[in-house]
MARBA-819263 format. One record per residue (C-alpha): residue number from 1; x negated, y, z. Coordinates in steps of 0.001 Angstrom, whole numbers. Layout:
BEGIN
NODE  pos        X        Y        Z
NODE  NUM        X        Y        Z
...
//
This chain:
BEGIN
NODE  pos        X        Y        Z
NODE    1     4223    -4736     8579
NODE    2      861    -4700    10290
NODE    3      569    -1914    12857
NODE    4    -2962     -606    13735
NODE    5    -4517    -2109    16861
NODE    6    -5054     1416    18210
NODE    7    -1281     1709    18699
NODE    8    -1005    -1440    20817
NODE    9    -2088      138    24095
NODE   10      218     3229    23700
NODE   11     3092      911    22766
NODE   12     2473    -1301    25841
NODE   13     2444     1827    28013
NODE   14     5655     3103    26420
NODE   15     7407     -167    27165
NODE   16     6132     -730    30675
NODE   17     6695     2828    31873
NODE   18    10331     2859    30801
NODE   19    11655     -691    30975
NODE   20    11756    -3520    33496
NODE   21    10446    -6999    32797
NODE   22    14051    -8165    32331
NODE   23    14756    -5361    29804
NODE   24    11624    -6192    27902
NODE   25    12876    -9793    27723
NODE   26    16182    -8500    26298
NODE   27    14323    -6648    23587
NODE   28    12458    -9763    22728
NODE   29    15603   -11913    22647
NODE   30    17289    -9337    20358
NODE   31    14479   -10058    17857
NODE   32    14012   -13727    18661
NODE   33    16776   -15444    20661
NODE   34    14386   -17903    22396
NODE   35    11913   -15171    23471
NODE   36    10777   -15515    27069
NODE   37     7904   -13316    28263
NODE   38     7197   -15499    31274
NODE   39     6813   -18719    29272
NODE   40     4666   -16969    26634
NODE   41     2445   -15446    29336
NODE   42     1443   -18862    30619
NODE   43     1912   -17753    34217
NODE   44     3469   -20207    36737
NODE   45     7174   -19578    37385
NODE   46     6400   -18816    41024
NODE   47     4620   -15667    39859
NODE   48     6711   -12600    39042
NODE   49     5607   -10811    35899
NODE   50     5052    -7108    36134
NODE   51     6452    -4857    33406
NODE   52     2911    -4247    32190
NODE   53     2354    -7982    31717
NODE   54     5698    -8444    29942
NODE   55     4869    -5485    27678
NODE   56     1521    -6995    26779
NODE   57     3186   -10304    25987
NODE   58     5866    -8863    23696
NODE   59     3387    -6671    21807
NODE   60      915    -9535    21328
NODE   61     3676   -11954    20346
NODE   62     5287    -9815    17623
NODE   63     1988    -8452    16477
NODE   64      925   -12010    15561
NODE   65     4113   -12249    13468
NODE   66     3595    -8894    11831
NODE   67     6836    -7604    13362
NODE   68     5648    -4771    15567
NODE   69     7349    -2321    13243
NODE   70    10713    -3974    14032
NODE   71    10010    -3630    17764
NODE   72     9194       70    17393
NODE   73    12385      657    15382
NODE   74    14328    -1095    18173
NODE   75    12776     1242    20744
NODE   76    13596     4275    18614
NODE   77    17229     3164    18471
NODE   78    17680     2453    22173
NODE   79    19148     5859    22987
NODE   80    21896     5432    20422
NODE   81    22323     1673    20989
NODE   82    22121     1163    24798
NODE   83    23733    -2266    24607
NODE   84    20354    -3764    23624
NODE   85    19085    -3492    27156
NODE   86    22519    -3028    28758
NODE   87    22004      589    29868
NODE   88    21537     4034    28402
NODE   89    17791     4664    27891
NODE   90    15846     7805    27029
NODE   91    12247     6760    26579
NODE   92     9773     9133    28169
NODE   93     6745     9418    25929
NODE   94     8509     8294    22721
NODE   95     7771    11621    21002
NODE   96     4074    11382    21852
NODE   97     3951     7812    20575
NODE   98     5558     8753    17259
NODE   99     3063    11653    16965
NODE  100      221     9173    17307
NODE  101     1825     6793    14840
NODE  102     2326     9620    12373
NODE  103    -1275    10762    12735
NODE  104    -2317     7291    11648
NODE  105      -92     7498     8549
NODE  106     2884     5447     9838
NODE  107     6309     6999    10034
NODE  108     9890     6072    10777
NODE  109    12011     6042     7548
NODE  110    15600     6780     8459
NODE  111    16918     5662     5069
NODE  112    15601     2086     5494
NODE  113    15527     2048     9343
NODE  114    11946      844     9282
NODE  115     8368     1850     9912
NODE  116     6568     2552     6701
NODE  117     3006     3472     5787
NODE  118     2598     6742     3903
NODE  119     1009     6143      500
NODE  120    -2022     8129     -564
NODE  121     -880    11456    -1952
NODE  122     2704    10966     -606
NODE  123     4422    13919      950
NODE  124     3749    14065     4675
NODE  125     6588    13026     6973
NODE  126     6914    13585    10677
NODE  127     9405    10804    11119
NODE  128    11439    11323    14261
NODE  129    12818    14859    14212
NODE  130    16489    15225    15013
NODE  131    18705    18213    14109
NODE  132    19116    20499    17096
NODE  133    16618    18750    19377
NODE  134    13734    20645    20932
NODE  135    10109    19635    20214
NODE  136     6750    21180    21024
NODE  137     5212    22667    17851
NODE  138     2129    24740    17216
NODE  139     2678    27551    14738
NODE  140      511    29697    12490
NODE  141     1786    33056    11298
NODE  142     -140    33947     8092
NODE  143      140    37311     6419
NODE  144    -1470    39017     3465
NODE  145    -2555    42450     4743
NODE  146    -1734    45497     2691
NODE  147      850    43766      525
NODE  148     2766    46978     -155
NODE  149     -343    48631    -1516
NODE  150    -1114    45603    -3733
NODE  151     2454    45647    -5020
NODE  152     2122    49291    -6063
NODE  153    -1280    48859    -7765
NODE  154     -923    45690    -9827
NODE  155     1499    44304   -12365
NODE  156     3851    41504   -11260
NODE  157     2295    38824   -13413
NODE  158    -1189    39337   -11827
NODE  159      235    39426    -8336
NODE  160     2107    36179    -8894
NODE  161    -1043    34511   -10222
NODE  162    -3194    35573    -7288
NODE  163     -572    34884    -4618
NODE  164      249    31535    -6193
NODE  165    -3385    30513    -6132
NODE  166    -3736    31639    -2538
NODE  167     -586    29763    -1477
NODE  168    -1892    26511    -3081
NODE  169    -5126    26853    -1105
NODE  170    -3354    27521     2190
NODE  171     -871    24691     1669
NODE  172    -3680    22239      926
NODE  173    -5598    23182     4078
NODE  174    -2573    23075     6288
NODE  175    -1767    19538     5029
NODE  176    -5322    18406     5744
NODE  177    -4695    19291     9419
NODE  178    -1341    17450     9617
NODE  179      696    20592     9257
NODE  180     3460    21821     6977
NODE  181     4405    25200     5523
NODE  182     7830    25875     6957
NODE  183     8639    29209     5441
NODE  184     6853    31335     2840
NODE  185     7905    34740     1452
NODE  186     5220    35403    -1194
NODE  187     2944    37495     1064
NODE  188     2940    35175     4068
NODE  189     4850    32699     6223
NODE  190     4876    30175     9017
NODE  191     3074    26832     9197
NODE  192     3987    24218    11788
NODE  193     2079    21412    13433
NODE  194     3673    18502    15270
NODE  195     1442    15398    15031
NODE  196    -1764    14733    16912
NODE  197    -3643    17539    18731
NODE  198    -1485    20359    17499
NODE  199    -3425    23172    19157
NODE  200    -6763    21964    17807
NODE  201    -5343    21232    14318
NODE  202    -3605    24569    13934
NODE  203    -6739    26493    14915
NODE  204    -8998    24411    12687
NODE  205    -6585    25048     9806
NODE  206    -6575    28794    10521
NODE  207   -10383    28933    10626
NODE  208   -10661    26843     7438
NODE  209    -8277    29202     5647
NODE  210   -10272    32283     6623
NODE  211   -13612    30730     5749
NODE  212   -12200    29613     2365
NODE  213   -11110    33197     1717
NODE  214   -14762    34013     1116
NODE  215   -14951    31771    -1921
NODE  216   -11438    32848    -2957
NODE  217   -12432    36530    -3041
NODE  218   -15696    35868    -4856
NODE  219   -13863    34069    -7658
NODE  220   -12545    36421   -10336
NODE  221   -10326    33611   -11614
NODE  222    -8597    33159    -8285
NODE  223    -8626    36761    -7068
NODE  224    -7872    38857   -10121
NODE  225    -7529    42093    -8141
NODE  226   -10161    44775    -8031
NODE  227   -10384    44329    -4270
NODE  228   -10590    41465    -1775
NODE  229    -7494    39861     -282
NODE  230    -7370    40037     3503
NODE  231    -5374    37741     5822
NODE  232    -4247    37953     9399
NODE  233    -3546    34649    11121
NODE  234    -2168    33993    14638
NODE  235    -1590    30718    16507
NODE  236      786    29891    19327
NODE  237     2691    26816    20580
NODE  238     5957    26202    22365
NODE  239     9307    24355    22340
NODE  240    11489    24881    19318
NODE  241    14844    23423    18322
NODE  242    14407    21669    14992
NODE  243    16649    22258    11960
NODE  244    16440    20750     8513
NODE  245    16932    24322     7177
NODE  246    13566    25691     8256
NODE  247    14555    29250     7431
NODE  248    17221    29056    10127
NODE  249    14851    28008    12867
NODE  250    14428    30606    15609
NODE  251    12492    30317    18895
NODE  252    10492    32343    21365
NODE  253     7364    30553    20071
NODE  254     7941    31612    16464
NODE  255     8867    35172    17484
NODE  256     5712    35455    19582
NODE  257     3274    34132    16920
NODE  258     4821    36469    14356
NODE  259     4421    39487    16702
NODE  260      912    38464    17653
NODE  261      -64    38249    13979
NODE  262     1423    41587    13029
NODE  263      508    43659    16034
NODE  264    -2270    41830    17822
NODE  265    -4553    40361    15101
NODE  266    -7396    42129    13310
NODE  267    -7960    42120     9570
NODE  268    -9686    38819     8593
NODE  269    -9110    37533    12128
NODE  270    -7613    34488    13809
NODE  271    -5879    35281    17085
NODE  272    -4638    32631    19552
NODE  273    -2470    32717    22652
NODE  274    -3700    31347    25972
NODE  275    -1377    28359    25403
NODE  276    -3428    27376    22377
NODE  277    -6830    28455    23738
NODE  278    -6557    26280    26836
NODE  279    -6157    23112    24717
NODE  280    -9165    23711    22449
NODE  281   -12465    21914    22848
NODE  282   -15230    23732    24685
NODE  283   -17100    24062    21376
NODE  284   -14209    25724    19620
NODE  285   -13437    28032    22530
NODE  286   -16973    29441    22265
NODE  287   -16183    31194    18939
NODE  288   -13326    33160    20464
NODE  289   -13572    36437    22359
NODE  290   -11008    37721    24839
NODE  291    -8596    40030    23086
NODE  292    -6641    41172    26190
NODE  293    -2955    40828    27104
NODE  294     -340    40821    24332
NODE  295     3318    40618    25351
NODE  296     2387    39256    28773
NODE  297       56    36555    27429
NODE  298    -3705    36483    27412
NODE  299    -5012    36256    23855
NODE  300    -8304    35481    22090
NODE  301    -9644    36234    18631
NODE  302   -12424    35318    16206
NODE  303   -13215    37598    13253
NODE  304   -14317    36558     9754
NODE  305   -14686    40086     8482
NODE  306   -17782    40741     6316
NODE  307   -19129    44123     5097
NODE  308   -19029    43113     1458
NODE  309   -15326    42292     1714
NODE  310   -14536    46000     1559
NODE  311   -15660    46724    -2036
//
């Protein structure tokens, strides 16, 4: 499989920052018994190749053969198969590399032990996520405000229609920004972001959801209530141990974002923790105002409330 050129430099860096020239040679020989980085480099044998040079050689060599995907799979398996380079290896930066790869639409398929390209319209996959291992995620906590009042005023069929339409809109926007809905309980849930710039993507998704609420509320087909639907959305990031059963995932990061949404976010607002705010672009930070300290963290908020949304 052809791997995008934009992944070559990160792959070279991953190799050279974790493996010696000799270990890079061993990787090459595993794929091609006669592989020799020094010979392929064209350098005289009196010159010692640096790991950076060996990494450039192996990436260039297998890229020409269309086999970089095989090399990446080999790197992914090093921790569980240390005999390849004759020592146990935990590659620093592998998670970041797989994030970049995933953001470009290439993921590791465990069932075939290969790198595959996600087809248009195919369900998103984050590739390398292992049960029980900790990863840095950004989270959105999304809640429909006043749900108990809505439940008491409208029949079940109408509520299901409105909430179903709202969920479809939110899920679509979250996917656009490389995220996934992890849990949803009818009137709200948690969305997670792992690939790419997770802070930026989570906030862009939150803002997009709130701005789309304007059109949602103006449409009598989508919002069949006699009043507008209001959301509260909060964003935070932090390490979280991954589980296939998303409903069983617990972490300080998830607890915090849920608390921030429920107790520290205004109606029609998007609130973010300092951990998210510090990683936003200067342009995006400008729309947020300081909200003060919430549970020992500085927070910021932007409001999308409009007078007509209180009919």
